[in-house]
N, C-alpha and C positions, 0 to 999 in steps of 0.2 A: 533791752529786750526782756521779756518776761519768761520765766520758766513755769511749767505747769505740771502738777502731779494729781492724778485722779485716784480716788478711793471709793469704797462702798460697794463694789461689785460682789457678786456671789451667786449662789444657787437659790432659786425661789420657785415655788409651784405656780402653775398657771392661775391667774386671778390674784396673785399676791402683789406685794409692793416692795420696792427697793428705793433707797435714796443714795444717789451718787453725789460725791463732792469733788471739787477741783480746787486745789490751793495754788495760788500764784505767788511768785517771788521774783526779786531782781529788778522790779520797776514799779512805778505807781499803778496799782491795779485799776484804779478808776479811769485811767487813760485808755482802757481797752474795752471794746465790745467782746462779748463772749458767746461761744456756741458749743453745742453738743452734737456730735456725729456718731454714727455706728457703722460697723463693717462686719460682714460675714465672709468666710473664706471664699475666694474666687469672685467676690463682688466689689463694687465700688463703695467708697465711704459715703454714706448718705446723711444729709442734714436731718437733725431731729428737732432742735430748738435753739433759739438765739435770744440774746438780751442786750440792750444798749448799755452804755457805760454807767448810767445811773439807775438802771432798772425801769426806766420810764416806758420803754416799749419792749414787747416780746413778740416772738413769732414761732409758730409750730408747724411741723409737717402735718398734713391732713391725717396721716395714720395715727398720730399720737394726740391730736387735739382733743381736749376734754379729759385726758387720762394722765398726761405728764404736765409738770409745772417746773419751769426754770425760774430761779431766783438768785440773787447775789447779795453779798454783804461786803461792801467795800472796806469797812473798818477791819474786817477779818481776812480780807483778800481771798475770798472764796466765792465760788458759784456752785449752785446745787441743781440737781435734776431729780425731782420727786416723780417716781414712776409707779402708777397704780394700774390695777387690772392688767397685769402683764400677760402676754401671749407667748406661746412657745416659739413662734416665728420671730420674736424680738430678741432671741438669743443672739448675741453679738459681742464684739469688743466695742466698748463705748469710749469715745475720745472727747476730750475737752480741747477747745481751740480759742485763740485770741487774735483780735485785729485791733490795731491802734485806731482811735478815732472817737470823737465826742459828738458826732451828729446823731440824729434820731432814726437812722436807717439800720435795720438788722440785716447783716450779711447772711446769705443763705447758700452761697456756693463755696465749694471746697477751696477754690483758688483765691477766695477773698480773705482767707485766714492765713496769717504768717507764722503763728506759733502753735505748737501742738504738744499735748502730753503723750505718754506712752500707752495710755489706754487701760481700761479695767474690764475684765470679762464679766458679762452677765449671762447666766444660763437659766432659762425658764423651762421647767419640766412639765410635761403634760400629764 
């Protein structure tokens, strides 16, 4: 199984950018599809972006399409989420998640991911 640790969160003004990173360890990173989710207090954890094992396919929620970019570097066992034009309502804890598999479908549901990091806080001030 893979262990995941997120980093890169912080405080940013509306319209600004942040780059989140997630480091995997404990298993062959390229065996996993990866995703980013976010959660605010009292709400469900929502899908943000996902990427297949080799980076060949990506998928984004409608709310972030065109502003966020997910990428991965299997040689470094990392997946990143570049977030641009951030909005105050995107303040949340951002989680990295992994699902084993090497087909070309990007999982989008919470239940499809077996492994999770502890999250990193992103705060967007208005």
